[in-house]
Each structure stands twice: as C-alpha cells, then as structure tokens.
N, C-alpha and C positions, 0 to 999 in steps of 0.2 A: 481518535483518541479521545471519544467519549470513555471506550472501553477502558483504556490507563485512568482517567479519572474516577471513575468506580471501582476501579480493581485496584486499589495499591501496590499491592504483594507485587501483580503484573508490569508497572511499572518500577519498580523497585528490580526486580528481575531483569526487565529490560533495560534498564541503567549498564548491568554488568556487561549483557551482550555485547551493547554500543561500545562499552570500553575493548573490550576482545575483541569487535572487527576491526576498532584504530591501532589498536597494539599491532594486530597483523599485517594492516597497511602500511608497518612504521611508524605512525604517530603512537607513541605510550600516554592512556591518559587511564586515569583511576575511576572507578564511578563515584565515588563523590564529589571530585569534582564536575561533574555534568548536573545542572540543576535542571530545574523542572521548565523552566524558561528556554534553554538550548537545546532540550534535546527536543522538548515541542519544534521548534523553529523548523531544527534538523528535519523533522519528518514532515512539515507542511512544504519545504521545500525539495527533499526529494521523493521523486518515484519510486524509484530502486528500492532507498530504507521504508521504505511503506510496503511495497510491494514482498521484502522480507520480514519486517514486524507482521506483517502480517500474519503469515508461515509460521512464523511463533507463536503467536497469541492463537493460534488454532494447534499448534502440537502441545504446549499445555494447556490448553482445556479451557482458557480463556474468552474463547471466540468460535463459534458454531459458525454453523453452514446458515440457519435464520436465521443468526445476527448479521451475518454478511448481508444477504438481503435487507434486512428491517433496516440495515442503514442505507443503501440501495438506493430506496425509498422514502426516506426522508428526506427532509426540506432542505437541512445542510451538508452538503457531500464534500469529499475532500476525493480522487480516488478511490470510492467508495468505504471509507473514512469519514465516519464527523466530526467536524471543526470542535476542539476545546471550548472553553466557555474565561474568558480571562476573569480579573477581580474584578470590574465591574460589572458583572453579567450578560459582557456580551459575547456575542460569536464570530470568532473567527472562520476567515476564509485562508485555499493554500500556500494565501504572501501573508499571513496575519493580517489584516489590517481586518477594522469593525464592520460588520455585517448588519445585522442590529441589535439593539443595545436591549436591556433589559428593564424593567422597574418595575417601580415596588408593586405589593399582589394587589388584583383588581378583583377577587372571586365574580364579583355580579357586573363586569361588565362590563365596559368606555357607558352605558347608558345607567350602570349605579344600579341598585337592587331589582332585579327578577328580570334582567335584562334577556331575551327570548329570542328565535325565530318568529317571523310569520304565523306560527302555527303555533305561538304561544310554548313552543318545547323548545332547548339547551339544545344546539348539533354537537356540542363536543360530547364526546362520548368517555373522556378522558377524565382522573381525580384531581382533586386539586395539583397535585404535586407531579402532575405531568402523564404519570405512566397508568393504563389501561385494567393490568392484572400486577395489584401491588399490596401484598397478603404480608400479615406481622411475622411470620419466617425467610420472608427477602431480604437483602441487604437492605439497610435506609436509606433515601433519599435524602444524599447532601452532595457538598459541594467542595472537592478539595483544591483548597488553593494550594502552589509552589512552595514545596517546601525548601529550606539554605541548604538539609542534610540530604544523607540518598540513605534517610531511616525508616525504617516500616511502622516506628512506635510516632516520629512526630507526622508523616501523612495518616497515621485514626486519628492525631489533635488537629492538624491543620487543616479539619474539616467545616464550616459552617452549616446549618440549619437555613438552606435561602426559603423568603416567601415564597408561597406560591403564585404563580403567573398566570395558572388557570384556569377559565371562568366553570363558575358551576353551574346545575343547569337544574330547573324546579322539581323538587322529588314527584312524583307520580306522575308528569306531562307526558313522559312517553308509553304511558301505557297505552294511551290513544294514537299512536303510531300503529301502521301495518308496516310490518316486518318480513319479507320474504325474496326469494330468486328473484324475484320479478321486474319490486317496486318497493326499494326500499326507502325506509321510512316519511311512509305519504299516510293521509290520516287514512284513516278504517271510511269504506265504503258505505251506503245506506243500509240500514237495518233489511233490506229483503234480499240482499243478496248475504248476509249471515243467515247459510240454516240455523235455528232453533232445537239442539237438541234436550230438551226437558221434559221429562214424562206429562201427564195432563194424572193428578192425583183423583183421590175422591173427592177432594174439598174444592175439584176445580167448577166454575159454575161457568153452564155452557150457554151457550144464549147464539144468535141469527149470524151463519156462515161459518157455522161451525161443520165438520164432515162427522157424523157415527158412525161406528161399525158394529153391528148385530151378526153375534153368532148363536145359532140354535143350535142346536147337539140332542137324542133322544128322542124323542117322536117322529123329529124332523132332525135331519144335519142340511143348514145352510147359513149362507152369510149372507147379510145384508150390507150394503151403506146407504145410510142418510142423509144429508146436510138440512140442517134447520132454520127453515125458509122464517122469511121477514115479519111475519106477527111469531115467530117463535114455534110456530110445532114442528113439528118431525113426524113424517108418515109413516106407517106402519100398516104391510100386505094385511091384507083381511079382517081388517079393523080402525084401521082411517086416521084421522092426524091429533096423536095429540098433545096436547102443551109444555114445553119442558126447557124455554127460555127463564132464566131468572133461576132454576136447581143445579142445584148438584150435581157434578157425577156419579153419586154415590144414591142423590134419590131416580137420576132419569133413568138407574141400573132398573130400579124397584119397581118404577112404575110402566117402564118396556115391557119386564116379565110379567106384570103382574095383569097387562093388556091379551100377551101374546100366549097368554096361560090359557085368554078362554077361550083361543081360537086352536090351540094346538094342546092334544093332551103329552102329558110326563115331556113336555120340552122344560131343557135349561136352556138359558139366557145369559150370554156376559156382555155389556158394552162397554169399549172403548174409545178414545179420540182418534180419528183416520185423520184427521186437518184440523189444528188450529183454522179459527177466525183469524183474520187483521182487525185491527184496533188505529184507529187516528188519533194521536198524542201530537202534541207540542212541545216542543224545548226552545226553550228565548233565556235569554238574556246574556251576560261574556260567553256566548262560545261560537266554536268556529264557523257552523251553518246553521241559523235561527231557523227552524221555521215548521211544516207540520210530516209526521212521518206516518204512513203505514206500516207496525211491527206487529210482531207475535203476540197475542192474548196471553200469554202466561208470562211477558217483560214485566222488566222490573225499570226502576228509572236509571241505573245504568245501561241497561241496554237502551236505555235511547240515546244516549248520552253518547254512548262511543258511535252510535250513529248517524248524532252530528257533530262527530270529527271532533270532541272532546272540551272543553275552555278553554280559550283564550289565553294570553300570558297574564289576565288581567281578573279572570274569571278564578270563582272559589272552588277550593277540592272540597271541606269542609262544612258548608253552610248551603247544599243545595234545597229547594222549597219542593214537595210534590203536591201541585193545589188537584182542587177535583170541584169545577167551579168558582165558588171562591171561598172555598172550608178549606185550610188546609191540613191536609192527610198528615204528612208529617218532614222530618228535616231527616236529611243524609249527612253523611259524616262519610266522605271515599276515603280516610284516613285507618277506615274500619276494615274495609276491606284490603287496600295496600299493605298495611301495615301485618294484619290480624286474619285476611281471610273470609271477613262476616260479612256477608250480604243481607243487603236489607228486603226483609222478604212482604214488603209490599203492595200487590200486583199492579198493573195502571190497568186500567179502562179509558175505555174509547170518552174520548175530550179533555184527557188529562191535561195537565203543565207541569211539567219539571221545568222551573226558571236556576237560573247558575248566575248568584249574583255575587261581585266583584270579592277578591280575594281580602280579607280579612289581612292582621298582622302577619309580618314576616320576619321570617334568621334564619341566620346562614350561619352554616357551623361545616368548618370544615377542618384541617389537620392530621390527629389520630383516633379520628372517630371513624367506622367500619363504614360510614351512606353519607359525604361528606353530599351538601345539597342545600338548597333554598328548602324550608319547610314555615309552612300557616300553621300558625296556631292558635288557640284562643286565650281566651281575657285571662290574666289570674295562673296562667302556666310559670314556669319553671325552668331554670338551668338545667334539672335534673330529668324534667320531663321532653324539654328540645335531644336532649343526649338520646337516651330510649329513641326514638323518634330515628334517630340516624342510627339508630344500633347499639348504641354504648361507646365508650371511647377503647380504643384496641388498646391491648396489656403493653406496648409501647406510649402510650400518653404520659405524660409527667401532670395531671392532675395540679398541682401549686402552681401550675407555670397556665392562666389561664385567661389569655386578655380579646376584651370585648370589644369592638369601635361603637362604641355607638351616639347617635345623633340626638341631642336636646334641641327640640322639637323649634322648629324656625326662631335657632338660633346658632348651632355648632355643633362641630364632632367632635366627639371624647373620645378618650381611651380608657376603659378602669378594667381592672381585674379582681380577684377576689383574692379576698383580705386573710391568706390562711396566715399562724404564727408560724417562726420555724420549726423545721422537725416536725411538723403536723403529721400524723398517718395517716391510713388511705383512710377509714372509717371517720375522722372531723372531714377530712378532703369529699366524703361524698355527704355528708354531713353539709356541711357551706353550699356544697352545689342543688341539694335539693333545697334549700332554702333561697336559694341566687335569682332575684327575680328576675327576667328578660322583658322587653321592649320589641316595640316596630324598628327595625329598621335597625340589628345589633346585627354584626356581623361577632364569632364566636370564632378563636381558634386555639383551638389547644393544643402546646407543644408537646412534639415528641421528648423522650427522655434521647438523653447524651447517646451515641449514636456507636458510641466506644466502649469497649469494656475497663474499669477499672484496676482492677486482678490482673493482670495479664504479661507477661512476659515475653520479649522474641528474641528467636534467633535466624540469624544469617550467613552465608560465605557458604565455608566448605563441611555443610554439615549432610546428613542423610536429609533428616524436615527441617527444613528451615518452616518459620514461620511463627505465631501467635504460640504461646504455654499460659494455661493458665497459673495465676500465684500464688501461692498461700505463704502466711505469716510462718519467718526465718527460713526463710527458701534459700539453698545457695548452689551455687557451679554446678556442683556433681549431683543433683534435681533434675540439670537437666544435660547434663552430659555425664555417662553413666560411663561409657568407653569407647574407644578407638570406635566400635559395630556402630558409633549413633555418628561418624563424621566417615566423611571421602576419602580414599587412597591418600597418604600421606598428608596431612595435614602440619601446620605448620609451627615451632611449640610455641609461638607466642602468641597471644588470643585476647582479647580487649572488651572490656561494658561498656556500653556506650551508656550516659547517664542523665538524665535529666530533673536538674536541680535545681529545689523549691528556691523563689515564690514562683517563679518568674520563667522555668523549664528551661534553661539554659542547658545543653549536652555539655558533659562534661565524660573525660577519652580513661578508664582505670585500665592496666595492663596485668596480664599474668600470666602464669608460664599453664600449656596444657597439660604435659606429662605431670609437673605437683599437683594439679587439679583434679586429676585421674586417680591418683594413687590415696588424694586424700587434704596434700598441702596445701594452704595457699588456699584456702577453701573459703572465695569471699560470700559475702552474704550476697542475697540480690534485692531491689527493691520494685514497687511496679513500675513497668513502661523503661525498663531494661535490656538496652539492645547486644546479646551476644554475641560477637562476631568473631567467626573462624576463620584464616583464611590455610588456603593447598600450601605448600610447602616452595610453588613454583611462582608463587603469587608473593611472597613478602620478599622481596628482594632473589628477584628464584638464579640463582645457577645456572647460570648456560658452557655448553662447550660446543667449539666447532671440529666436523668432520671435511674435508676437501681433498679434491685430487680422484681418485676411482673406485669409487664408491660407487655403488647403486644410488642412493640416497642421498649427496651431499646438505649439507649447512647445517642448523646451529639446533643444538637437541638440548632439555632438560636433561641436568648433573643429578642422576638418581644418585644415590648415597650407595659409598663404594665402590662407583662405577672405572669398570680398567679402558686401555686402549683396544682391545680385545669385544667387552663388551660395545663399546660406540659403534664399533664396525660391522658387530653383526646388526646391530639399532639400525645400522641405517642401508640394509641391505647386503653387507658382506662386500666384499669382490668386484671389479667387472674384471673381466679375462686381459688385460692389459697392467693391470695392477702385478707392480717388481714388490714378495714379497720378503724379499732378505731386509729392507729399513725402509723405515718410518722415519719422516722429521715432524718432532713435537715441543713445541713451544708453550711456554710455563710463562706463569706471570707472579709475580708476587712486589708486596710489598714492603721497602726498609724504612723501619721505625716512622710508619703512617705518614711516609713523606712525598714519595718516590715510587713511582715502578722498575722493578727493574725484569726483564726476559732471560729466557734460558731457553738452548736449546736441547734437544733428547732426543737420539738414534732411536728407536725402535725396533726390534726384530718383529714386525706385525705377523709378517708369516705365521709363526710358530704360537706367537699369542691367539692368535681366529682361529685358525685351523687345526696346530693339534693342544688346545688351552694348556700352554706349559703356561704358570704362573710366575714361572720364574724371570720370563721375557716380558712378564706383562706389567704393566703399568698402571697404579692407581692415577684418575685424573684429580682435576683440580679445576675449579672454576674457572674462565676465560680461556682451556688450553683451547689449541689447535694443533687437530691433527692432520696432518698432508700425506698421502698416500699415491706414492712417487709413482709416473709413468713406467715401463719397460722401456730402455735404449732406443729407439728406431722403429716404435709400434706405429709410428704415427706413416712409415713410409710403408706399410703392410699396402699390397693392393695400389700403389703409386704407380700410374702406365700414361707413358705417349700415342699419340694417336698419329698415323701417317697418312696421309691421301693423295690421290694425285699417281702422277709418271715416278713409283719405287715398283721395281719386280712385287713385290708383296706389300702392298697397302694393309693398315689394321691399323686396330688397339696394340700395343708392347709395356710389358710389365716394366718397371727398370729396376737397376740398383741405386742407392744413394752417389753420387759421383759419375754417374754415368755420365758417354759426352756424344753430341750430336753425331758424329761419324758412327761411333758404335750401333747407331740407332739403323740409323743408315746404313751400315751393313750388310743384319738382322733382318732390315727389309731388303733383300740381297741388290743392293744398290739403283741407281737409276735408270731407268728405260731410255731407249735413242730418240724419245717422241720428249724427253723432260727439257726444263730451263730451269738452271741450276739458280742462277742470276735475278730471279723472278719471285724465287722459294722465298715464301711467308711462313713466318714462327707467329703463332699466336699464344700469349700469355695472358692469362685471369691477373695479375699479381698487376700487369702494365693496362689492361684493359680498364682496370679501377681508376688508378691515377690519371686516363686519360680524359674518363670519366666526370673525374671533380676537376680537373684544370678546366675543361669543353665548361662545365655549369659554376664555375669562376668565372672566364671570358663571359658570358654570356649574361652575369652575374652586371657587370663590370659596364660592360654598355648599354642596360636597361639603365643603372642609377646613375650613370655621368650628367653630370649637370650642364646646362643649355650653355656655358661658359667656356667648356673644356671643347665645344663645338664649333665654334667661328671667332669671326675675326676682331679684335674690338673694332676699327675702323669702320665696320658699315653703318648703311643710316639704320633706323626703324625699318623701311619697307625693304631693303636690298638683307634683313636680318629677315623678317618673315616667309620670301622666297627662297633663302637659303634654306633653312629649318627645316619645309616642305621637303627641300631634293633629300635633304643628311635624314629625317626622319626615313624617304620613302629604304636609302641606301640602305640605313641600318633594318626594318624587317626584311629584307632581301638578304642578308650575312644571317639574320636571325635563324630565318627560316632555312638555310644550307646550314649552321651549323648543328640546327634542332633533326635534320633530316639524312644527317652522317651523323648515325650512332659510335658510339669510341670501337675501333676491334680490336684495341693489344696487343698491336704487330710490333715485334722487335725486329728490326736489324739486324739479316744473316749474310753474311757475305763467302760463302761455297760455288763451289764447282765440283763442273763432273769428276774429274782428279782427286777423291776422296784423301786418296794418301799427301797429298799436293799440302793441302790443311789439317790433315789432323794433326791432334797436338800441338797446333796451335794458337792463337789468341780468334780467331776465324771458332776454331772448335768450342764450340760455348757448352757449358752443362745442360741439363736439360733437368724439366721438375713435372711433378705429378700436375697431370691434367694438360700440360704445353700439346697444341696442333697444326702438328708442321704438313705446311701442303703447298706439293712441289708442283705447279702450271706446265701446259705445254708450252712448244716457243712460238711467239705469238703472232709473228709476223707482222707488226704492225707499230706504227707510233704515235698516241694521241694528243692532238692540240683543242688545249678546252680554255673556255673565261673568254674575256674580250675579243676574238676573233670573230669576222664575219662568215667564214665559216666552222663550225666546230665540231672535228670528223676524226677517223680514223685514218692514218695515210700509209701504204702502203711501207713498208723498211725499205729502205736504201743504206747499204754500204759506206760504211763516212761518210756520212751528211750530216749535215750539222741540225745544228735547231733551230738558226734562220732559214735555210732552207726547207724545212716542214712547216715553216709558219707559215712561208710566202706561199705554198700549197693552199694554204690553210686560210687563203684571202686576205693575211694581216691582219695586225688591231687592227682595232675600231679606234674613236676618237674618243672613245670615255675609257680608254686601254691606262693605264701605268705603266707605260715603257722601260722604265726604269728600276720595274722590279718585277719582272722578268723573271720565271723560278723553276725550274725542271726537276720531273720527281724518279729516279729512276725507279725501275720495273721491281729491285730487293730494297723498298722503302726510304734509299739515302735521296740526298736531296741537293740539290745545286745550286745555285742564286749568289748576288750579289755577296761581298766578299770570301767566296764558300774558298779561298788560299787563303788568306789572312788580309788580301786588302780593300777598298773597294772602289781598289783603278785598274786593278791591273789584271781582271781579267774580264771577257763578255763572255757572261749567257751566252746566245747565240750562235757563241761560233763551240759552242759546244760541242763535238761530235754523240753521237744519241744510239742506242740499244736496241732493239726489239724490248716492246711492254717501256718503255720512257714517255713519261707525260711530261707536252711543255706547259703550260698552263701561265697566259694573261690574267693578273689580275684587274680589277676595277677602281679605276682612279677616284682618292677621295676623296670627298669634297666636305671642305671644311681651312680653314687654317692654322688650329690647333693640332701640337706634335704628336703630345699622346693624344687625342683620339684618332690622328692617321695611324699614326701605333700602333693602335685598339684595335680598328676594323683588318690592317694588312692583315695581322695575326692571327687574326677570325677566319681571314680569305684563305689564309693559307692553309690553317688548321681544319678547315670545309673539305680545301682538298686535297688534301695526304688520305682519305680512303681510295683517291680512284685509283689506286696502281694497284688494292688489293680486287677495286672490278675488274680491270681491265684482265688481271691473271683467274675471271670468271670465279671468285670465292665468297661475295658475297650477292 
C-alpha cells in the first residue's frame, strides 16, 4: 500500500480494477463509490486481493522486483506489501490496528541537538525525509490523505508535506569511519596500518631514521641505500659520514653529490627517500582514542586525527589546534577539506600535539536542501553561509517559507521565520537570507514548494492516454480530445467534467456530448484542476443481451450497435451439433408509457440467419433481449443404453430406443439361461439411488437431532433416565453405523419370470431408462435369517417351508428381539411384514412360505417409551436391512 500512497495514478486505476472484479462476481460497484479507506481495509483483509493487486501494479510498471525486495526487507510488512499510514501518522498492520505512531519531527534525536552514537557519528544514512537517495527530479515525498472521490485531481490536492521524522547526522563525522566489505562503519585503525602514498619533495627535511636511496651512474653504476643514524649522519662509500640531518632533500642531493664526485670521476648522483622515518605525535582533546601515535614524517594534522578515530560527538571539526611545544603553529578548519578539498600544508614534527577542543555553536538544516545535516559554524555566520555549507537549497525549495526553531538561552524555545513581504522575488529572498543571523541550537527547516502543478487538467476513463495534461489559458475540451483516436473503441456519447469550485474546491459535475465536442459544438472552456472523464459505451448503463441453449458459449453479452440475432450466435461460438436450426425463441422487452415492461416472443429462422447470412430472416436485437436456441427433439436419447449382467445368453450393454421395455431388452440379450433366477432380478436406476440417498440422509439427520424428551418416558426417575439414555445412545450409534455402512443401491422392484411372454406388455414389463443396470442372479438355493437371532446364517432352501421353520433353524429370536415386527424381504426386493395384507391382525409373517433368496429379518427391540422414537429407529433398521437381498444375489 506504500506504492498506492506514493502513486495516486495507480490508486485511481486500481479502484476501476476492483470495481470490474466485483461486477464480474455479481456485485455491481462504481469506482467512485470505493473510498480509500474501503480499499485499504479490503486489501488488508484479503491475501488473494493483495496478490492480484501486486500482479496488476507490476504489469502496469508501478512496481518492480527491486521494490518488492525492498518492501519485504522493511520493518512494516503485510504479505510483501508495506502498510499505509493513517491520518495520525500511524502505520497499520494487516488488521488495521496501529503499530507505531509518528511524532513531530525531531531531527536531532531524542537527546536533542547533536545526538550521535558512541563514535560521535549518527548511524542513520537516510536523509530527513526518510529516503536515502532522493533527488530533485524524483516525486516529492508527501503524505496522500484519503480522498472522498476517485479523482486524480483530488488525490494530488489531498497531500500533506509531513514533518521529518528521521535523525540528522553531524556533517563530516562519517569521514572518520572505515567502510569496507570486512567491517562496515568501524573507526579507522592506527596510522601505522595505513600507508602514506605521498612523495617526498625537494623541500622535505630529512632526519634520523630516514632511508635514502643513492643512484650512481657515469664513471660507475651503483645503487646504495643508507639510513641516517641517530647523530644525523649519512655513511657514504669511500667518503665516510656526512652530516645531513635538518637539511632539505634538495640540499642533501647537493652535499652527497659533491662528496662522491671527489671519489669517483665523471659520476652523476641522484638522491631519493627510500623509506620515511616515523615520528611520534600526540592527539588529545575530544577524540575517540587520545594518545601518542607513531606516524609518517610527511603526515599532517588530518592524518593524526584520522589515526585517532576522529572527534567524539562533542569534538570540534572547525577549531583544531596544532602545537609545537608551547607554540601554536596554527588552527585547522576541517570544513575547508570537507567542503572544498583544501588540506593544511603544515607538516607534523616529532613531539607535536594536535588538540581537538569541544565543538563550537551548531545548527541543524533540513528540508529542501542538498545536504541536510548538523553543521558547526563560527561566530558571525548568517543563514546564507549555513545554506552554502548545506550545498544550497534545492530547486524545489520555497525560500519565502523558512522556519527556524530557536533557543532563547536559559529561557524557552521559540519559532521565528524570515520576514519577507508578500510576492517577494528570488533576489529579495536571497538578500534577506544573507542578512539573517543564526545562533547556536537553531533548527532551520527549508520548506518545499507545493508538490503538485497548479496549471494542469486531468483525463480519466475510456481514453488512450489517461493522466495529467498541461493547462493554458483559454483551453477547451477539444484541445484535449481531438478525435476518436484519442479514445478507446466505442466510447459513450456522454462525458463529464468534474470541476473543483472555488473557494473550498468542492467538486461539481458538468456533462457534455462527446460527438458534439469533436465536431466543435458545445466546446466548454476548461479550468485548472478540471477532470475530463469519458465512459465506455458498456460502462454507462451498458446494454446487454443474453443467448442460451445450444451454443458453444451461452451467456450475457454487451449489445453492440446494430447487433442481430445471427451476430449474437456467432459471437457465442456458433451452434452445437444438437442445435435446432429451423427456429429459435427470442424474447424482447419494451416499456409502455414509462410505467411497465411488456414482453414479446418471436420465432427466428436462426439457421438461415447464421449460416446463410440472410438479412430477411435475421432480427435486430434490443437491450435485454433473450435468445434461446432449441435442442433437436430426442437428441438426449442418442447414446442411451442399458447394461444386462448375470444369467442371460448375451450379457452386455445395449442401446435402447425411446419407450423400449424390459421384455424387448431380454429378448435381444437371448433370454434367460437355465441357471437364472428371475424372481431375484435386480434393476438399478440412478434416479432411484439419488432418492434413496436423500431419504437416508434425512433419516440420519432426524435421528441425530431428535431431543432427549422424544426418547424416554416422563415417568422415569433421574437415576433411571441416566441409565436409559446410555442404552438409547448405544442403540442409536449401532443403527446409524449400519445406515452409513449400507450405501443406497437404487433398486427398483420388478416382477418377472422365465416365461417372458407371460408378462410381456403387462404392468410388469416396465419401460427402461438410459443408465439402467439389470442383474439376473443364479438360483441361490438358501434362505437368509439375520438380525436378533442366536445364529444369523444362511439356511438351505426347503420347499413349502415357512419363515417360522427357518427361524427355528437359526436358533430362534434373542431376548432383545422385537418379535412383533419381524419382516421378510423377498428376493425381488418386495417386503412382507405386519399389515402387508391390509390389516394388522389377520396376517402372520412367520406363516409365510419362503422362496430361494428370501431374507427373514428379526429387528432389535427399540429402547424408549416415545412412539416417535420407536418408529424412527424401526424405519432405520428396515432401511439398513433392505440392501441384504442385493448382497444375497451377489450384487454388492
């Protein structure tokens, strides 16, 4: 969001993007209705939106990979995007809560003027605006406040020039820091570790410890290196020692040459310094490491000061003193070196002292200057001199608006400003600055000029080049919009000018007709800060039409000018193979008397209109029209088939015709085999399976949500209720487990026999559907007894035996069996139970004669006095047992 604050253009475009996304999701939103706060809140709460916005900003060039890395390394992060600053200067986290509040700028740190680290050097490398590299050609550093309207002009005007919140560093203090890849920002080492690459000139005074290189050529070629001893003598070959200490290098050249020429004929002599002697000097006062230092004899006070680590935070940079014994050799102003590159030519000698006194008066300069910092100055300086030390004001400085925070010694702080008359020119401002005195402790803030242009108009919307344009007196709309080439395709006829009206700059909208402006009519005059907004034809009350049915891309489309039904079908990808080309249904709407909508239906020869481009059969469309392309009758039956499995002559998949019945399919499959058992045939249908699944899920929901009151008798005591509820809960879990473990099969009960002719074209000869599965099992040869019996098992089938006979063979019912609700599931899926004959008392289920594959189910006695609860679990037990017959037939 930092990018959005710095780039109002991106914020305006982003609101349009968010509005489009919301409209695509079915929530029409206008960009103007999205406030800055709403957008920031949505970004903070939606990681997906943040990712989309990041992609958008990178695609439009507002954000680079380097920017992403910079934001990721910042202290305030929100999924790779730094958080906004609210009106109080508070940074916000991803939930909009305040993390850290800004305070009025204190460029000198919390400890006041001259605050620094232990080395006397402020560690901040950023300027007062918080930017390390910010030039006059960069966008001004401002705070963009939330705007009430989505106008670029208001985004420019809703800006503040915030007070600086970063500490200033003392000018020149970082010169004495060593910066390299091994150790950054460390105080410089001793002088012995730093070689001094300065040649010794003819005026260099030699002394004990200097090594001299003597080159001889002519009568003899030889190089001799000799060191001046403690007595100041230089030993020469064949000539003995000569006294050279205290002589200049030029004089030594003459003495050595004269001496050697006495020993060698026609010899030429050259004397140079091979190795400089070390001298011991003393650096004292307010330095980082006061003490004695062995340095090169060519060193100056600056070299000694560098070896000592530089001044402390209270040490002066402008009044260094060089002593030789008690005599003051000279005073050194390091600003001459720091600002102009001029070094002192006074060489140090052995025993010299460099004194760094406390700093003199200091002044802070920040704002629109080239080197914001804390400067030390000498008495009598003016504001002009201080600004010169700071590199001068930038071109973005407003010289008529310079504020100085001043300390009235031992009393109070006060704020003063330059007393410049209104409409003062640059020359008068500079003269006032040159005459303005400054004092110790002053903080000078040079304010920047307004961060936006006063002579500008804005273009937004459906145009080729949105953004700012320069304004000139007498400017009109057609000076901005020359032709349709300046706009995107299909602009709306109506445009608008949003004008900021004086004196409070509130926005007002002036509408105009785009075609009239382009031909020179109604050419309105523009004012500074006007926003020209052009809408697309599909943005301003966009006309839409809908196509549905058998086209490749059904949906809602924008209505182009002159669009017909045939063009709409071609835009939707054309017909599908199953489209009916003879006619299509077109529903149109018209408004009657501006009070109600009346619909009209029309049949369109759509095939001729689309494939043959016959204008006579094509129909022009109106906004809101709905075109429906029909499907060829019976197309959905193409490819319909039924699968036959099991004991038929030719099992497999068979294509079916509409209305074909079960007997026809069985005859096509070759009829039944001798081993088949048609009485146990199972017909599976998908529609039935879905209904069974829905019914089962509803039954499970009723059991799980039934209240405790629906389960127990009100006559039970509290202790009895607790035990009963535990038993009921166990029974409920068992029933639910059985329900969930038996998925619905979708079985349709049928009644067929081996003799197909006997039931052909009767009610038993049902019509088959696409996707049906018919399974013909083998004759099972057993009857299954399940449920609450002592031996739940399959018993070999015996003709003419009743259910009671098979129940006794299974050991009979258990004590918890519900003997009054025993039921039989026939092999074909039909059920025989209490009341199967129409009365609860005239039919004994156990007297029923069974056939192979039948199942006798003995349900569990339901615990609980509530009739509703007992019926609910009884149904559940029956539903979970109904799939047993399919298992008997070997189908699951």
